[in-house]
Each structure stands twice: as C-alpha cells, then as structure tokens.
N, C-alpha and C positions, 0 to 999 in steps of 0.2 A: 504494500500500500504506499503510495506516495504522500509525502507530508507537503502542506501548503507552505508557502513562505508566509512571513508575518504580514507582508504588505497585501497579499491575497486575502488573508484571513480579515484584515481590517476592511478591505474592499467589499468582501462578502458581509461583514457585519453591517457596514454602512448601508449597503443595498437592502438588507434585511429590515433594518429600522426605518428606512425611508418608505418601504412598501408597507410595514407595519403601521406606521403613523398615517399614510395615505388611506389605508382601508380602515383604520381606526377612527379617523375624522369622519369618513362616509358613514361608518356604523353609528357614530354619534349623531350625526345629523338625521339618520333614519330612525334612531330610537327617540328623537325629540326630547332629549335630556334637558333638564333646565340648567342655568348657568352655573349653579352650585355643583351639581352632579358632573357636568362637563369639566369644570375646573379640577374636581377630585380626580377624575379619570386621566386628565392630562398631567396632573402632578404625579400620580402613581406610576403612569407610563414613564415619566421622565426619571423617576427614582429607580425604576426597573432597569432602564438604559445605563443609568450611572453605576448601578451595581454590577451589571454584566461587564462595563467597560473596566471597572476597577479590578474585576477577576482577571481580565485579559492583561492588564498592565502588570499585576502581580505575577501572573505566569511568565511574562517576558522577562521580568526581573529575575526570577529564579531560574529561567534558562540561561541567562547571562552568567549567573553564578555557577551553574553547572558546567557551562563552556569553559569558565575560568578555572574550575577543578580539574577538568579534563586537561586543560593545557599544562597544569602544574604537575599531573602525574606523568604526562609525557616528557616534560622537562627533567623530572626526576630519573625516569627510565632511560633517557639519552644520557644524562649526565653519569649515570652509574653503569651504562652499557648492559642494562637489564631490560630487555624488550618486554619481558613478561610483565612488567609494571603497567605497560600501556597497551598490550597486544589486544585487549579486549575492546578497544576503541577502533580497530581496523574494520572497515566496512567490507562488504562483498566485493567492491570494486575501488581500489585505491591506486591514484596516480603517484609514482614515484619517479624523481629524476635526481640521481645521485652523481656526485663528481667523479666516481669511478667509472662512468659511462652507462651505468643501469638506468634505463628510462623506459617507462611504459605503464600500463595498467595491470595491476596484480590483485589475486584474490586474498582473502584474509591470511590463509596459510603461507602462500607465497610472500606477502609483504613481511610477515613475521621473520622468515628466513633470510630474505634480502636485507632487511634493516640489520638483523642480528649479525649476518656475515659482514656488513660494511662496518659495523661498530667493533667487530674483532680485528679488522685490518686498521681502521682508524680509530684507536683506543682513546676514548674521551679522557681529557685532563680536567676539563670543566665545560659545563654548558649552561647558559643562562638565557631565558626568553627575555628580551629587552623591550619588545613591543607587543602587546596583547590587545586585541580589539573584539570584544565580545557583544556590543550592543548593535548586532547587525544580524542578518538572517543567515549569514555565512561567516562566522567568526574565523579570525586569522591570528597568527602570531609569528613572530621572527626572533631569532637570537643568534648568538655567536658560539660556535662549538670550537674549543681549543682541543687538539688532539695530538697523539704521538703515533707516527706510523714508521715503522722500522728504524726507530731511533731518531726521526726527523720530527720536529714539531711544526704544526701548522694550524691554520684557522680555516673555518668554513662558515658560511651564513646559512642558517636552516629557517626555511619557511614552511608553516603548517596551517591548513585550513581544514575547517570542520563543516559537516552538514548534519541536519537533524533528520534522523530516520527512526521510525517506530518508536518515538518517545525517547531516543537517546542521541547524544552527540557522538558522531563517528568521524574518523579521519577521512578526509576526501583527498588530500594531497600532502605529500612531504617532499620538498625540494632541498637539496644540500648542493651548494656551490662552493 
C-alpha cells in the first residue's frame, strides 16, 4: 500500500471540509433552522475541523521525531560499523551509490551486505550527521565520515534520505562520496 505525502493528505483534507461545509450549508437551509441553531451547528463544525487538524499536526510532529530517531540510529550504526543497528530501516528497494563504484537499487538483504562490506574496507574512525532535515515528506541528512582504509585515512560525505512506508521511516537512498 502506497503512503500519501503530507501535501496530498492536506489537499484531501481541505477538499473534504470544503465539500462537507458546502453540503452542510445546503442542509441547514433545507432544514430551515433558526439563527441560534445555525450558529451552534457552524460552531460545532468549526470545532470538529480544528480538532481534526490538531491531530494531523501532532502526527506530523511525531513523524518528524521518529525520522530524527531513525537518523540517529543510522549515525550510530555507521560510526561503529555495525549495520545491524540500522538494517531494519532498509526498505525493499534502496538506492546505494558508494565511492567504491557500487551504484544501483538493492533489496533489503543486498543493501545490508553492500554497506557491511563497504564499512569493512573503509573502517569508520568517526561519523557525525551535520545536517538533518525532518520537517518534510522526504527527510534527509548528511554528514562526514572519517575512515581508515589500508592504513590511509580519508573522509567522505554521506547523504541519507528516508521515505514513509506502512507507518515506518525507511531508507530510500544512501550516497557516500
């Protein structure tokens, strides 16, 4: 099942409330309610809309926090070269582009072994995400990996993006340059 982006959800919500209000106004006119009852109906409709919108806003905030937690687990896993710490965040189709020439779409299991192999060759000295953006429908983060490969130290920039599938944040892309 595909998940809707937040923009699509908001658009659907606005369309629903516009049509709800249009038919609600027509119903009120046909019911020939007096002004006091019309006012009560409008106020209760408005409160219902506000309540629904506050639930949507809270859900967006918690999804941003969940994305933040996901990024922190990925950061910890890469820093310690333990792919097990974040392998549960691999989706069914992940795009990987690595500085060793590996590039393409990989399954969950393939992604696990490709990243594990990469981190065994380019052994992390440190990794820190320096830029994390979670208040979007496709959160992303970037950071600097300092590594040791065959006795030679080097640095790479890592870019990670997520997408929301079946109620969970999943990795959609990892790029290491």
